[in-house]
N, C-alpha and C positions, 0 to 999 in steps of 0.2 A: 131650868130658867137661866137666862143669860145674866151676866153681871150688870150692875147698874153703871151708868156712865159717870165719869168724873165731871166736876165743875168746868174744868178746862175743855173737855170734849163738848160739853153743853154749849159753851160760848163759841167754840170753833164751828160747830155745826150751824149755829144761829147766824154767824156773820157770813157764812157761805149759803145762806138761804135754804137750809135744810131744817126740818123740824126735829128737835131733840125730844127728850121725855117731857120736859116742862120748860117754861120760859126762864132764862137766866136773869139774875138781878143784882143790883147794887143800890146804894143810897148815900147821900151826903147831907150834912146839916151844919148849922152854925158851929164853928170850931170850939166854942166854949162848951156847947152841949156835947159835942163829940168827946171832949176831954173828960167831962163828967162820966160818960158811959165807959170810956176807956179805964177810968179809975175803978169803976164798979165791976166791969167784966174782963178787963185786961186788954193788952195790945191787940190790934187787928180784930176788935170785937165784932165787926160786921161779918167777918168770915167765921171766926171761931164760935161766936154766940148765936148769930142770926142765920148763918149759913149762906152768906153772899157768895157769888160765883167768881168774882174777879177782884183783883187788887190793882189800883192805880199806884204805880211806883213813882214817887217824887224825887228819887235819888239822882236824877239827871240834870239838875239845875246848878250850873256852875256859878261861882261868885262874881257876877258882873258888877261893875261900879253901880252904886245905887244912891238914891237920895236919902236925906235924914227924915225919920218918921217918929211920931209919937203915937202910942196906942191908947185909945179911949173907948171903954165899953166894948171891947172886942174888935174895934175897927182901927186900922192903921191910917194916920193922916200925915201927908207929906208936909214938912215944914221948911225944907231947904232942898232945892233941886241939885242934882249931881253936877250940873254945869249950867252956866247962864249964857254963854256965848258959843255959838256953833263952831267958832274957830278953835275952841278947846276940845271939841268932840273927837277930832282926829288924833288927839293925844291920849284919849281914854285907854287905859290898859285893858286888854282882853284876857280872860282867864285861860289857864292851861286846860284844854279839854281832855287831857290824858291823866290828870291827877287822880290817883286811886280813890280818894274820898268821894268823888262824884258817883261812883258805882257801888258804894258799900250797901246802901239801902236796897238797890236792885238785887245785888248778890244775895243778900239775906232773904229777900222775898222768894227768889228762885230756889234757894236751898230749903226754906221752911215750908213752901207751898207748891210743891211740884205738881199737884193735881188741880191747881186753880189757874185760871187765865191771869197772866201778868201783862198789863198794858203800861207802857212807859210814857209818862207825860213829858212833852217836849214844848215848852213855852215858845210862842211865836215872837217874831221881832217886835211887833207892836207891844205885846205884853212886857217884854224886857225893857223897851224904851219907856214904858209907863212907870217903871221902877226908878227911872232917872229923871223924867220930866213930867210936869202936870199935864193931864190929858188935854185940857183946853189949849195948851201951848203947842202940843204936838201937831195939831191940824193946821195951825198957823205956820208952824215950821215947814210943813210939807209944801205950802205955797211960797214961803219966803226963802227957804233954803233947801230946795228939792234935791240938789246933788249931794249936799252934805248929809241929808237924811239917808239917801240911798247908800252913800259910802259907809255910814255907820251900820245900816241894815246888812250890807254885804259882809262887814267884819263880824257882826253878831251871828249871822246865819252860817258863816264858815265855821265858827266854833260849834254851833248846834249840829251841823252836818257831820262833823267828826264824831261828836257824841252819838249821833244817830247810828253811825257805822259801828261804833263800839257796842252799843246795846243790841243792835240787830244781829250781831255775831253771836249773841247769847240766845238762850231758848225762850224768848219772849213771845207773846201771842200777837201783839200789835204795837205800833207807835201811835201816839196820841198828840197831835198838834193842837195848840190852844191859843186862840186870839179872839178877844171880844170885839166884834165888828158891828154890833147892832144894839139899838135901844128897843123899847117895847113897841114903837111905832114904825120901825124900819131900820135901814142901814145908817151907821154913823156918818159914813162918807159914801160917795158914789161908787158904782161898780167900776167905772173907769179909774178912779183913784185906787181902788183895791187891786185892780190889774197892774197898775203902774208901780205902786209902792209896797204891796204886800205879797201878791201871788208869786212873783219870782223867787222870793226868799222862803216862802212856805214850800215851794216846789223843789228847791234845792235840798231841803231836808226830806220831803216825801219821796223824792226820787231815790234816795239812799235806801229807804225802807223797801220800796218796790224792787230795787235791785237785789235785795236779800230775800224777796218773797214774803215780806211782812205786810199785812194789811195796815191801812192808815185810818185812824179815827180823827174826827175834827170836832172841836168845841167852840161854840160862841153862844153866849146868852142872846136873848132878844129875838126879834122877828127877822128871820134869815131866809125866807122863802125866795127872795130875789136873787140869791146866790146858790140855790140848789144846783143848777146846771154847772156853774163855775166850779163848785167843790167836787162834783162828780166827774165832769168831763175834763177839766183842766188840772185838777189836783189828784184825782183818783181816789177820793174818799169812799170808804165802804160803810162807815157808821158815823152818824151825825148826832151830836149831843148839844143841849138837852132837848131841843125842839119843844119848847114850852107850849102846852096844848091850848092855853088861853090866847096865844099870839099867832098860831098857825094851825091849819086844818090837818090833823094827823091822818084821817082817812084819805084825804086827797093826796098827801105825801105818799102814803102806802100804795095807792093805786098807780101813781105816776112812776115811782121808783122801785117798786117791788122787783126783787131779783137783781137790783143794781146798787142801791144805797139804802142801808137800814137805819134803824133808830136805836140809839143808846140814850134812853131818857123817857120822855113822855109823861112823867108824873107832874101834876099841878103843884109845883113847889111853893108858890106864893101863898096859897090858901090851905096847904096841907095841914098846918098846925091848928086851923079853925074847923076842920072837918071831923064829924063824928066817926067812930070806927066803922059803922055800917056804910057810911058815905065813902070812906076810903076803900072799902071792899068793892063797892059798886064801881068806883072810879077805876080800880085796877082791872076788874072784869071787862069794863067797857073798852079800856085801852087794849086789852088782849084781843077782843073781838075786832077792833078797828085795825090793828097793826100786827097781830101775832101770827096769823095764819101764813104758812109757807116760810116760817123763820124770819130773820131780819129784825127781831125785837129783843133788846136787852133792856128790861125795865130799870129805871133809875130816876132819882130826883137830882136836883141841883142842891143848893144850900137851904134846907128847910129851916124855918125860924127857930130860934133858941127855945121858944115856948113849947115845942113839940113834946108830947108825953110818950112814955114807953107803951101805953095802951094803943096809941096811934101807930107807933112803929110796929108793934106786934100784929095789928090788924093788917097793915101793909104786907108784912112778910108772910103771914098766913095766907093771904089772898093770892100773892104771887105764886106761892108754892102749890096752890090749887089750880093754877093755869097750866093745865097739862095737855099735851098733844096725844099721848097714848095712855 
């Protein structure tokens, strides 16, 4: 009998649309709930306790200027923006992308989990600007100060491109660009605005990954079906997250993009904590039937509600591990 494949091999086969032994998985939840489970089961409990196949390494976020926040009930609320006048933005200091502390978490993950897929989170320019300015102001800024916004995005993306080069020289599995560009009913801004203000700066970072032969994942919450083609054709995305099933048709996505762009997600995050264990199992099996055949599916949730129980998590993990190809 041949050896069993590693978690890393399982993920790599999946993103290249080959069927491994079973579907790979991960999951996320409210950070307070994750902290509780980490206290109970130890660091990286999703991998060590539940057997998840990949780790998202957050170590690549440099210390950009940011607003002042207060935290209430697990949510950070902006109370003072990083700047009030766009004339100030050109003087905002950019972090040093070569400072060793940026890479400490990633180095630890690569050292401690050589047989797991390590994908490196790369926040997009919109995400980083949202740490400086209130979201409702940003979209007015794009209309009122377009050149100033683009100039700041150019400076931010230049930092992130250098970081992308540093991490892609390491033995990572993929680079994971993250910008929320949609609500539950569609895009936050038009496709034309995305092409003008966001795509060039995403592409600057994605092009680095592609130059090093690293696949690119992309994250946006919400209903993103209007930008499938943009993400695949213009950005070269191979895996899309989380593709919430209550907002877009998973089977249709699979049919249209099978062999081109896969799914990292698919779990009904918003109602997961209300589902009985048997309902969770059926949900997992249905997702596997819709999107699993031929590879291209890494099951994962986004941020499951704080109320989620271990019984529900166990049902999810047991069901995923039962989704076998061979």
